[in-house]
BALOBA-1460 file (C-alpha; in Angstrom, 3 decimals):
// residues 277
<rec num="1" residu="m" x="-0.098" y="-0.082" z="-0.071"/>
<rec num="2" residu="l" x="2.782" y="2.448" z="1.060"/>
<rec num="3" residu="n" x="4.618" y="1.482" z="-2.035"/>
<rec num="4" residu="a" x="1.710" y="2.422" z="-4.341"/>
<rec num="5" residu="h" x="1.915" y="6.059" z="-3.097"/>
<rec num="6" residu="s" x="3.488" y="8.231" z="-5.770"/>
<rec num="7" residu="e" x="6.335" y="9.502" z="-3.576"/>
<rec num="8" residu="i" x="7.120" y="6.252" z="-1.436"/>
<rec num="9" residu="a" x="9.207" y="3.252" z="-2.882"/>
<rec num="10" residu="v" x="9.310" y="0.157" z="-0.736"/>
<rec num="11" residu="p" x="11.363" y="-2.504" z="-1.927"/>
<rec num="12" residu="p" x="11.260" y="-6.370" z="-1.081"/>
<rec num="13" residu="e" x="12.821" y="-7.551" z="2.446"/>
<rec num="14" residu="s" x="16.326" y="-6.400" z="2.895"/>
<rec num="15" residu="r" x="17.821" y="-8.132" z="6.142"/>
<rec num="16" residu="f" x="21.309" y="-6.671" z="4.990"/>
<rec num="17" residu="i" x="20.890" y="-3.454" z="6.981"/>
<rec num="18" residu="v" x="21.635" y="-5.575" z="10.061"/>
<rec num="19" residu="q" x="23.592" y="-8.446" z="8.456"/>
<rec num="20" residu="l" x="26.072" y="-6.154" z="7.028"/>
<rec num="21" residu="h" x="26.331" y="-3.623" z="9.646"/>
<rec num="22" residu="r" x="29.598" y="-2.321" z="10.957"/>
<rec num="23" residu="p" x="30.011" y="0.564" z="13.113"/>
<rec num="24" residu="g" x="31.781" y="3.722" z="11.847"/>
<rec num="25" residu="e" x="33.307" y="4.362" z="8.543"/>
<rec num="26" residu="a" x="33.321" y="1.648" z="5.847"/>
<rec num="27" residu="s" x="35.013" y="1.000" z="2.591"/>
<rec num="28" residu="v" x="32.916" y="1.800" z="-0.360"/>
<rec num="29" residu="e" x="34.227" y="-1.184" z="-2.547"/>
<rec num="30" residu="d" x="34.045" y="-3.520" z="0.259"/>
<rec num="31" residu="f" x="30.471" y="-2.672" z="1.004"/>
<rec num="32" residu="l" x="29.162" y="-2.579" z="-2.496"/>
<rec num="33" residu="a" x="30.827" y="-6.026" z="-3.228"/>
<rec num="34" residu="k" x="29.132" y="-7.474" z="-0.021"/>
<rec num="35" residu="l" x="25.826" y="-5.844" z="-1.024"/>
<rec num="36" residu="a" x="25.951" y="-7.015" z="-4.635"/>
<rec num="37" residu="r" x="26.587" y="-10.776" z="-3.285"/>
<rec num="38" residu="h" x="23.683" y="-10.346" z="-0.765"/>
<rec num="39" residu="p" x="20.755" y="-12.690" z="-2.112"/>
<rec num="40" residu="f" x="18.008" y="-10.249" z="-0.597"/>
<rec num="41" residu="f" x="19.660" y="-7.305" z="-2.493"/>
<rec num="42" residu="q" x="19.758" y="-9.285" z="-5.630"/>
<rec num="43" residu="g" x="15.868" y="-9.734" z="-5.175"/>
<rec num="44" residu="w" x="15.696" y="-6.129" z="-5.658"/>
<rec num="45" residu="e" x="16.890" y="-6.477" z="-9.374"/>
<rec num="46" residu="l" x="18.846" y="-3.245" z="-8.904"/>
<rec num="47" residu="p" x="21.963" y="-2.560" z="-10.588"/>
<rec num="48" residu="i" x="24.913" y="-2.314" z="-8.121"/>
<rec num="49" residu="e" x="26.147" y="0.717" z="-10.250"/>
<rec num="50" residu="a" x="23.099" y="2.592" z="-9.155"/>
<rec num="51" residu="v" x="24.045" y="2.259" z="-5.629"/>
<rec num="52" residu="r" x="27.658" y="3.359" z="-6.612"/>
<rec num="53" residu="a" x="26.361" y="6.322" z="-8.330"/>
<rec num="54" residu="q" x="24.423" y="7.443" z="-5.100"/>
<rec num="55" residu="i" x="27.427" y="7.327" z="-3.057"/>
<rec num="56" residu="g" x="29.939" y="9.312" z="-5.263"/>
<rec num="57" residu="r" x="33.693" y="8.847" z="-5.445"/>
<rec num="58" residu="q" x="34.711" y="8.775" z="-1.929"/>
<rec num="59" residu="a" x="36.520" y="5.677" z="-0.638"/>
<rec num="60" residu="t" x="34.926" y="5.646" z="2.725"/>
<rec num="61" residu="a" x="31.646" y="6.606" z="4.133"/>
<rec num="62" residu="p" x="29.531" y="6.181" z="7.218"/>
<rec num="63" residu="y" x="27.670" y="2.829" z="7.228"/>
<rec num="64" residu="h" x="24.298" y="4.656" z="7.104"/>
<rec num="65" residu="e" x="25.243" y="6.605" z="4.128"/>
<rec num="66" residu="l" x="26.173" y="3.463" z="2.416"/>
<rec num="67" residu="i" x="22.894" y="1.678" z="3.148"/>
<rec num="68" residu="e" x="20.735" y="4.758" z="2.435"/>
<rec num="69" residu="a" x="22.395" y="4.964" z="-1.046"/>
<rec num="70" residu="a" x="20.908" y="1.476" z="-1.808"/>
<rec num="71" residu="y" x="17.419" y="2.852" z="-0.938"/>
<rec num="72" residu="k" x="17.798" y="5.983" z="-2.694"/>
<rec num="73" residu="a" x="18.817" y="4.143" z="-5.795"/>
<rec num="74" residu="y" x="15.777" y="2.124" z="-5.644"/>
<rec num="75" residu="a" x="13.679" y="4.915" z="-5.042"/>
<rec num="76" residu="a" x="15.276" y="7.013" z="-8.146"/>
<rec num="77" residu="a" x="14.678" y="4.073" z="-10.394"/>
<rec num="78" residu="r" x="10.770" y="4.571" z="-9.779"/>
<rec num="79" residu="n" x="10.998" y="8.348" z="-9.673"/>
<rec num="80" residu="k" x="10.076" y="8.736" z="-6.096"/>
<rec num="81" residu="r" x="11.812" y="10.613" z="-3.422"/>
<rec num="82" residu="m" x="11.067" y="8.770" z="-0.090"/>
<rec num="83" residu="w" x="12.002" y="5.062" z="0.762"/>
<rec num="84" residu="g" x="10.923" y="2.564" z="3.365"/>
<rec num="85" residu="d" x="11.489" y="-0.952" z="4.291"/>
<rec num="86" residu="k" x="9.346" y="-3.982" z="5.293"/>
<rec num="87" residu="t" x="11.506" y="-6.517" z="6.943"/>
<rec num="88" residu="p" x="9.465" y="-8.243" z="9.529"/>
<rec num="89" residu="r" x="12.543" y="-9.601" z="11.527"/>
<rec num="90" residu="y" x="13.696" y="-5.794" z="11.949"/>
<rec num="91" residu="v" x="11.006" y="-5.541" z="14.795"/>
<rec num="92" residu="l" x="14.086" y="-6.923" z="16.848"/>
<rec num="93" residu="d" x="16.415" y="-4.164" z="15.560"/>
<rec num="94" residu="i" x="14.536" y="-1.187" z="16.199"/>
<rec num="95" residu="h" x="16.903" y="0.744" z="18.416"/>
<rec num="96" residu="l" x="19.943" y="0.093" z="15.619"/>
<rec num="97" residu="l" x="17.864" y="1.237" z="12.843"/>
<rec num="98" residu="a" x="16.612" y="4.399" z="14.891"/>
<rec num="99" residu="g" x="20.245" y="5.238" z="15.567"/>
<rec num="100" residu="l" x="21.334" y="4.657" z="11.986"/>
<rec num="101" residu="f" x="18.411" y="6.784" z="10.558"/>
<rec num="102" residu="d" x="17.589" y="9.504" z="13.011"/>
<rec num="103" residu="e" x="14.626" y="10.668" z="10.830"/>
<rec num="104" residu="a" x="13.242" y="7.221" z="10.353"/>
<rec num="105" residu="r" x="9.575" y="6.461" z="11.417"/>
<rec num="106" residu="f" x="8.476" y="3.005" z="12.506"/>
<rec num="107" residu="v" x="5.187" y="1.223" z="11.653"/>
<rec num="108" residu="h" x="4.825" y="-1.854" z="13.978"/>
<rec num="109" residu="v" x="2.019" y="-3.938" z="12.110"/>
<rec num="110" residu="v" x="0.320" y="-6.001" z="14.678"/>
<rec num="111" residu="r" x="-1.981" y="-9.069" z="14.033"/>
<rec num="112" residu="d" x="-3.781" y="-11.631" z="16.010"/>
<rec num="113" residu="g" x="-1.058" y="-14.107" z="16.792"/>
<rec num="114" residu="r" x="-3.350" y="-17.110" z="16.347"/>
<rec num="115" residu="n" x="-3.899" y="-15.991" z="12.662"/>
<rec num="116" residu="v" x="-0.122" y="-15.521" z="12.363"/>
<rec num="117" residu="a" x="0.343" y="-19.186" z="13.637"/>
<rec num="118" residu="l" x="-1.978" y="-20.185" z="10.723"/>
<rec num="119" residu="s" x="0.141" y="-18.365" z="8.326"/>
<rec num="120" residu="y" x="3.593" y="-20.131" z="9.645"/>
<rec num="121" residu="a" x="1.739" y="-23.439" z="8.604"/>
<rec num="122" residu="d" x="1.623" y="-22.351" z="5.076"/>
<rec num="123" residu="t" x="5.314" y="-21.309" z="4.553"/>
<rec num="124" residu="p" x="8.552" y="-23.786" z="4.596"/>
<rec num="125" residu="f" x="9.983" y="-21.337" z="7.030"/>
<rec num="126" residu="g" x="9.328" y="-20.530" z="10.774"/>
<rec num="127" residu="p" x="8.012" y="-22.380" z="13.590"/>
<rec num="128" residu="k" x="5.846" y="-25.479" z="12.938"/>
<rec num="129" residu="t" x="4.390" y="-26.270" z="16.191"/>
<rec num="130" residu="v" x="1.512" y="-24.168" z="17.880"/>
<rec num="131" residu="a" x="3.719" y="-23.433" z="21.101"/>
<rec num="132" residu="r" x="6.868" y="-22.241" z="19.085"/>
<rec num="133" residu="a" x="4.522" y="-19.952" z="16.859"/>
<rec num="134" residu="a" x="3.088" y="-18.311" z="20.002"/>
<rec num="135" residu="d" x="6.343" y="-17.918" z="21.506"/>
<rec num="136" residu="r" x="8.009" y="-16.205" z="18.462"/>
<rec num="137" residu="w" x="4.852" y="-14.142" z="18.099"/>
<rec num="138" residu="q" x="5.007" y="-13.016" z="21.732"/>
<rec num="139" residu="t" x="8.904" y="-12.458" z="21.641"/>
<rec num="140" residu="r" x="8.902" y="-10.164" z="18.389"/>
<rec num="141" residu="v" x="5.720" y="-8.234" z="19.151"/>
<rec num="142" residu="r" x="6.696" y="-7.620" z="22.789"/>
<rec num="143" residu="a" x="10.172" y="-6.457" z="21.706"/>
<rec num="144" residu="g" x="8.938" y="-4.284" z="18.995"/>
<rec num="145" residu="m" x="6.424" y="-2.791" z="21.283"/>
<rec num="146" residu="e" x="9.012" y="-2.007" z="24.121"/>
<rec num="147" residu="a" x="11.596" y="-0.612" z="21.644"/>
<rec num="148" residu="g" x="9.167" y="1.515" z="19.489"/>
<rec num="149" residu="r" x="7.467" y="3.013" z="22.485"/>
<rec num="150" residu="s" x="10.770" y="4.114" z="23.920"/>
<rec num="151" residu="l" x="11.138" y="6.351" z="20.807"/>
<rec num="152" residu="p" x="9.537" y="9.851" z="20.653"/>
<rec num="153" residu="a" x="5.873" y="9.478" z="19.749"/>
<rec num="154" residu="a" x="6.455" y="10.950" z="16.502"/>
<rec num="155" residu="r" x="8.854" y="8.042" z="15.420"/>
<rec num="156" residu="y" x="6.656" y="4.950" z="16.031"/>
<rec num="157" residu="t" x="2.972" y="4.042" z="15.690"/>
<rec num="158" residu="e" x="1.074" y="0.625" z="15.895"/>
<rec num="159" residu="l" x="-1.032" y="-0.591" z="13.169"/>
<rec num="160" residu="f" x="-3.471" y="-3.356" z="13.688"/>
<rec num="161" residu="y" x="-3.859" y="-5.542" z="10.752"/>
<rec num="162" residu="e" x="-7.665" y="-6.107" z="11.655"/>
<rec num="163" residu="r" x="-8.215" y="-2.524" z="11.598"/>
<rec num="164" residu="l" x="-6.793" y="-2.004" z="8.068"/>
<rec num="165" residu="v" x="-8.907" y="-4.794" z="6.790"/>
<rec num="166" residu="a" x="-11.927" y="-3.235" z="8.490"/>
<rec num="167" residu="e" x="-11.283" y="0.276" z="7.441"/>
<rec num="168" residu="p" x="-8.279" y="0.367" z="4.895"/>
<rec num="169" residu="e" x="-8.805" y="4.083" z="4.029"/>
<rec num="170" residu="q" x="-9.278" y="5.371" z="7.449"/>
<rec num="171" residu="e" x="-6.191" y="3.543" z="8.616"/>
<rec num="172" residu="l" x="-4.156" y="4.595" z="5.597"/>
<rec num="173" residu="q" x="-5.121" y="8.360" z="6.168"/>
<rec num="174" residu="r" x="-3.803" y="8.043" z="9.908"/>
<rec num="175" residu="l" x="-0.776" y="6.291" z="8.571"/>
<rec num="176" residu="c" x="0.164" y="8.942" z="5.902"/>
<rec num="177" residu="s" x="-0.411" y="11.594" z="8.491"/>
<rec num="178" residu="f" x="2.124" y="10.002" z="10.654"/>
<rec num="179" residu="i" x="4.715" y="9.569" z="7.942"/>
<rec num="180" residu="g" x="3.888" y="13.190" z="6.586"/>
<rec num="181" residu="v" x="2.543" y="12.631" z="3.367"/>
<rec num="182" residu="t" x="-0.749" y="13.027" z="1.688"/>
<rec num="183" residu="f" x="-3.189" y="10.162" z="1.488"/>
<rec num="184" residu="e" x="-3.657" y="9.026" z="-2.116"/>
<rec num="185" residu="p" x="-6.864" y="6.963" z="-3.134"/>
<rec num="186" residu="g" x="-4.698" y="4.873" z="-5.453"/>
<rec num="187" residu="m" x="-3.033" y="3.245" z="-2.147"/>
<rec num="188" residu="l" x="-6.033" y="1.359" z="-2.081"/>
<rec num="189" residu="e" x="-5.726" y="-0.059" z="-5.561"/>
<rec num="190" residu="y" x="-2.104" y="-1.281" z="-4.653"/>
<rec num="191" residu="g" x="-2.731" y="-4.577" z="-5.923"/>
<rec num="192" residu="t" x="-3.111" y="-3.503" z="-9.500"/>
<rec num="193" residu="l" x="-0.401" y="-0.699" z="-9.377"/>
<rec num="194" residu="a" x="1.980" y="-3.172" z="-7.607"/>
<rec num="195" residu="k" x="1.724" y="-6.443" z="-9.605"/>
<rec num="196" residu="d" x="5.222" y="-5.834" z="-11.257"/>
<rec num="197" residu="e" x="6.824" y="-5.262" z="-7.675"/>
<rec num="198" residu="v" x="5.661" y="-8.693" z="-6.034"/>
<rec num="199" residu="q" x="8.324" y="-11.449" z="-6.137"/>
<rec num="200" residu="s" x="7.558" y="-14.734" z="-7.418"/>
<rec num="201" residu="r" x="8.422" y="-15.924" z="-3.815"/>
<rec num="202" residu="a" x="5.760" y="-14.032" z="-2.131"/>
<rec num="203" residu="q" x="3.205" y="-15.053" z="-4.710"/>
<rec num="204" residu="r" x="4.208" y="-18.585" z="-4.003"/>
<rec num="205" residu="y" x="4.017" y="-18.403" z="-0.312"/>
<rec num="206" residu="n" x="0.894" y="-16.177" z="-0.076"/>
<rec num="207" residu="p" x="-1.373" y="-16.364" z="-3.291"/>
<rec num="208" residu="h" x="-3.501" y="-13.517" z="-2.059"/>
<rec num="209" residu="v" x="-0.461" y="-11.090" z="-1.586"/>
<rec num="210" residu="a" x="-1.634" y="-8.964" z="-4.737"/>
<rec num="211" residu="e" x="-5.216" y="-8.637" z="-3.221"/>
<rec num="212" residu="r" x="-6.733" y="-6.156" z="-0.971"/>
<rec num="213" residu="p" x="-6.551" y="-7.237" z="2.738"/>
<rec num="214" residu="t" x="-9.725" y="-9.473" z="3.168"/>
<rec num="215" residu="a" x="-11.462" y="-10.573" z="6.546"/>
<rec num="216" residu="g" x="-11.460" y="-14.352" z="6.822"/>
<rec num="217" residu="i" x="-8.395" y="-15.615" z="4.906"/>
<rec num="218" residu="r" x="-6.991" y="-16.749" z="8.218"/>
<rec num="219" residu="s" x="-9.585" y="-17.579" z="10.775"/>
<rec num="220" residu="w" x="-8.302" y="-19.113" z="13.830"/>
<rec num="221" residu="e" x="-11.909" y="-19.541" z="15.188"/>
<rec num="222" residu="q" x="-12.745" y="-21.795" z="12.058"/>
<rec num="223" residu="q" x="-9.389" y="-23.224" z="11.325"/>
<rec num="224" residu="m" x="-7.614" y="-23.985" z="14.724"/>
<rec num="225" residu="p" x="-8.341" y="-26.916" z="16.610"/>
<rec num="226" residu="p" x="-9.706" y="-25.979" z="20.333"/>
<rec num="227" residu="l" x="-6.618" y="-27.506" z="21.961"/>
<rec num="228" residu="q" x="-4.205" y="-25.724" z="19.619"/>
<rec num="229" residu="v" x="-6.052" y="-22.591" z="20.355"/>
<rec num="230" residu="a" x="-5.687" y="-23.311" z="24.195"/>
<rec num="231" residu="v" x="-2.294" y="-23.992" z="23.689"/>
<rec num="232" residu="f" x="-1.404" y="-20.878" z="21.969"/>
<rec num="233" residu="e" x="-3.093" y="-18.798" z="24.548"/>
<rec num="234" residu="a" x="-1.328" y="-20.803" z="27.394"/>
<rec num="235" residu="v" x="1.924" y="-19.159" z="25.889"/>
<rec num="236" residu="a" x="0.820" y="-15.864" z="24.642"/>
<rec num="237" residu="g" x="-2.719" y="-15.159" z="26.117"/>
<rec num="238" residu="e" x="-1.593" y="-12.260" z="28.170"/>
<rec num="239" residu="l" x="-0.189" y="-10.296" z="25.355"/>
<rec num="240" residu="l" x="-3.258" y="-11.145" z="23.178"/>
<rec num="241" residu="q" x="-5.480" y="-9.740" z="26.094"/>
<rec num="242" residu="e" x="-3.222" y="-6.771" z="26.619"/>
<rec num="243" residu="l" x="-3.605" y="-5.856" z="22.958"/>
<rec num="244" residu="g" x="-7.443" y="-6.110" z="22.928"/>
<rec num="245" residu="y" x="-7.794" y="-9.572" z="21.465"/>
<rec num="246" residu="e" x="-10.467" y="-11.657" z="23.038"/>
<rec num="247" residu="r" x="-9.096" y="-14.912" z="24.676"/>
<rec num="248" residu="a" x="-11.010" y="-17.943" z="23.868"/>
<rec num="249" residu="c" x="-9.230" y="-19.860" z="26.914"/>
<rec num="250" residu="p" x="-8.719" y="-17.360" z="29.686"/>
<rec num="251" residu="e" x="-7.808" y="-20.465" z="31.901"/>
<rec num="252" residu="p" x="-6.108" y="-23.155" z="29.618"/>
<rec num="253" residu="g" x="-6.292" y="-26.547" z="31.052"/>
<rec num="254" residu="a" x="-3.610" y="-28.874" z="32.422"/>
<rec num="255" residu="v" x="-3.052" y="-30.537" z="28.744"/>
<rec num="256" residu="a" x="-2.763" y="-27.095" z="27.160"/>
<rec num="257" residu="r" x="-0.301" y="-26.019" z="29.866"/>
<rec num="258" residu="l" x="1.670" y="-29.311" z="29.415"/>
<rec num="259" residu="q" x="1.626" y="-29.160" z="25.790"/>
<rec num="260" residu="a" x="2.764" y="-25.357" z="25.644"/>
<rec num="261" residu="r" x="5.757" y="-26.274" z="27.989"/>
<rec num="262" residu="l" x="6.777" y="-28.994" z="25.804"/>
<rec num="263" residu="g" x="6.437" y="-27.260" z="22.772"/>
<rec num="264" residu="r" x="8.488" y="-24.336" z="23.685"/>
<rec num="265" residu="a" x="11.155" y="-26.749" z="24.645"/>
<rec num="266" residu="g" x="11.295" y="-27.996" z="21.242"/>
<rec num="267" residu="v" x="9.112" y="-31.343" z="21.310"/>
<rec num="268" residu="p" x="7.149" y="-31.574" z="18.190"/>
<rec num="269" residu="v" x="3.501" y="-31.619" z="19.749"/>
<rec num="270" residu="n" x="0.448" y="-30.110" z="18.255"/>
<rec num="271" residu="r" x="2.303" y="-29.463" z="14.847"/>
<rec num="272" residu="l" x="0.569" y="-26.747" z="12.444"/>
<rec num="273" residu="k" x="-0.976" y="-28.055" z="9.295"/>
<rec num="274" residu="p" x="-1.231" y="-26.101" z="6.164"/>
<rec num="275" residu="s" x="-4.690" y="-24.888" z="5.262"/>
<rec num="276" residu="p" x="-6.417" y="-26.188" z="2.451"/>
<rec num="277" residu="r" x="-6.202" y="-24.550" z="-0.811"/>
């Protein structure tokens, strides 16, 4: 949706901001060589020479300037003036990113963890048991909230997926105000505008990736067995409740609590199953 804005370019996941990070000045040639080899940068389909052109002729530069050059090159290739990043695991690195980019603003997208667990079941990566899925969701959401809320209010906001689905225009207007740009109705038609931007990998893992957010694509109430719901809530029920999600099992039973402990320890109990296509 943000990438569909006329002023904002948001490339596919990066991961390399953190993975290549070194404090202080860095060699331009060394950085460009490492960036060019990084598989996630290769997915951007951006010539490394476009990044070099943004840097100029200096031999060394601060790391944040080198990284920003990659995003500026991506945005320039699309005639846009602003850039963003949408790498989910950066929720664990907000403090680092906030220090590197002192004007950056953070949008923490929060979704009901029980539906997040169902999403994990349909991908080849991520946890494959209910307890592990609950533990990861709880850990990452909590980390993002604590780090983000420690920043000035103007730099961090939380966007609830369910509200975005229910009121996309209202939520996008709020988000644009937070970012400091004017809302554009075309953002609601991002599926049409962004077809050429969606990676085949994303389409393979999520066939709905180019569609508008739709209620019911994941529905833990309908698709998650009661015991799995209880196990998830035995692990992460307090955070669900804190975020305003209604708990189905305020008091998980002994079996659910036992399976939660075993699952978090790595025992493959209550495995997630892919949803029918």
